[in-house]
C-alpha positions as semicolon CSV with decimal commas, in nm:
position;residue;x (nm);y (nm);z (nm)
1;M;-0,802;0,119;-1,070
2;P;-0,798;0,052;-0,694
3;T;-0,521;-0,089;-0,499
4;S;-0,599;-0,333;-0,228
5;I;-0,399;-0,528;0,052
6;F;-0,542;-0,814;0,237
7;T;-0,419;-1,105;0,451
8;L;-0,409;-1,457;0,292
9;L;-0,268;-1,803;0,300
10;D;-0,043;-1,888;0,006
11;T;-0,120;-2,215;-0,117
12;R;0,112;-2,203;-0,424
13;R;0,433;-2,238;-0,229
14;V;0,411;-2,567;0,011
15;K;0,677;-2,527;0,260
16;K;0,936;-2,908;0,316
17;D;0,690;-2,940;0,666
18;G;0,398;-2,893;0,489
19;T;0,298;-2,537;0,609
20;Y;0,208;-2,261;0,389
21;P;0,311;-1,906;0,403
22;I;0,089;-1,614;0,535
23;V;0,148;-1,320;0,332
24;F;0,018;-0,978;0,251
25;R;-0,160;-0,995;-0,110
26;I;-0,125;-0,638;-0,246
27;I;-0,301;-0,623;-0,590
28;H;-0,260;-0,256;-0,788
29;N;-0,368;-0,203;-1,177
30;E;-0,446;-0,619;-1,175
31;V;-0,108;-0,649;-1,089
32;A;-0,017;-0,879;-0,745
33;T;0,287;-0,881;-0,558
34;T;0,294;-1,065;-0,154
35;V;0,458;-0,954;0,172
36;K;0,625;-1,217;0,360
37;T;0,533;-1,240;0,728
38;G;0,759;-1,525;0,859
39;Y;0,482;-1,701;0,955
40;S;0,343;-2,074;0,787
41;V;0,047;-2,280;0,913
42;L;-0,120;-2,600;0,782
43;K;-0,426;-2,540;0,555
44;S;-0,647;-2,685;0,814
45;E;-0,492;-2,415;1,025
46;W;-0,614;-2,128;0,815
47;N;-0,965;-2,033;0,774
48;P;-1,046;-1,887;0,470
49;S;-1,350;-1,724;0,518
50;S;-1,227;-1,499;0,796
51;L;-0,859;-1,498;0,663
52;T;-0,729;-1,579;0,962
53;V;-0,528;-1,840;1,159
54;R;-0,792;-2,122;1,364
55;P;-0,749;-2,111;1,750
56;N;-0,678;-2,487;1,721
57;C;-0,290;-2,393;1,548
58;K;-0,033;-2,578;1,670
59;H;0,225;-2,349;1,462
60;I;0,189;-2,041;1,616
61;A;0,209;-1,944;2,027
62;D;-0,089;-1,696;2,049
63;V;-0,363;-1,740;1,754
64;S;-0,558;-1,480;1,902
65;N;-0,290;-1,202;1,979
66;F;-0,141;-1,348;1,604
67;N;-0,451;-1,239;1,456
68;L;-0,500;-0,897;1,606
69;Q;-0,113;-0,862;1,519
70;Q;-0,187;-0,953;1,121
71;R;-0,518;-0,700;1,151
72;E;-0,280;-0,386;1,293
73;K;-0,035;-0,467;1,012
74;E;-0,293;-0,466;0,748
75;K;-0,428;-0,161;0,859
76;E;-0,081;0,002;0,894
77;M;-0,024;-0,089;0,530
78;Q;-0,379;-0,011;0,411
79;S;-0,317;0,324;0,571
80;A;0,029;0,397;0,394
81;L;-0,135;0,291;0,081
82;L;-0,410;0,554;0,156
83;Q;-0,127;0,833;0,202
84;S;-0,032;0,741;-0,164
85;E;-0,366;0,760;-0,303
86;R;-0,382;1,131;-0,141
87;E;-0,043;1,217;-0,253
88;G;-0,217;1,141;-0,620
89;T;0,087;0,959;-0,699
90;I;-0,031;0,611;-0,690
91;E;-0,181;0,575;-1,042
92;H;0,165;0,631;-1,167
93;L;0,327;0,382;-0,986
94;S;0,437;0,016;-1,064
95;I;0,398;-0,274;-0,821
96;R;0,699;-0,299;-0,667
97;E;0,729;0,101;-0,592
98;I;0,379;0,043;-0,449
99;K;0,523;-0,236;-0,220
100;K;0,808;-0,013;-0,134
101;R;0,681;0,246;-0,015
102;I;0,383;0,090;0,181
103;I;0,661;-0,124;0,352
104;Q;0,861;0,168;0,439
105;R;0,544;0,354;0,578
106;S;0,410;0,075;0,787
107;K;0,736;-0,001;0,901
108;H;0,798;0,359;1,014
109;D;0,440;0,397;1,176
110;S;0,447;0,086;1,371
111;S;0,814;0,107;1,520
112;F;0,652;0,187;1,887
113;T;0,382;-0,088;1,834
114;T;0,621;-0,339;1,779
115;N;0,897;-0,285;2,045
116;T;0,629;-0,244;2,319
117;T;0,494;-0,576;2,155
118;L;0,860;-0,733;2,198
119;N;0,878;-0,614;2,527
120;H;0,546;-0,718;2,645
121;Y;0,650;-1,140;2,499
122;C;0,970;-1,079;2,680
123;L;0,813;-1,028;3,012
124;L;0,582;-1,259;2,959
125;S;0,845;-1,563;2,854
126;Y;1,037;-1,441;3,177
127;L;0,742;-1,503;3,390
128;G;0,697;-1,838;3,234
129;I;0,366;-1,722;3,092
130;F;0,470;-1,713;2,713
131;S;0,705;-1,962;2,495
132;V;0,766;-1,943;2,158
133;R;0,694;-2,285;1,940
């Protein structure tokens, strides 16, 4: 059974402010788990066909960059998954073990990207071009 990863709006859990968390869904052997992104939006701010945040979103400062970063993170997680598939160990792993491997490998692969992006935002914030809402 193939294992898959994708981004979605988790409408099972509404937050106090009326937003829903954006998560990565991992499905392995018909069992699902989620990885939190730390971001939430209203249902009306989510595009279910493209699985992205709509440009009119008020809960995320730079929607275009956010959507791009989410796609990059999803690709990193899929790359980590592919590596486990190549090793031939994935069939014998539980969903928890797969989640742990994907998170560890994608964090390792994205450390440079994350630091570069953070430095970029710090500079933009310092210049008054970017602010966190």
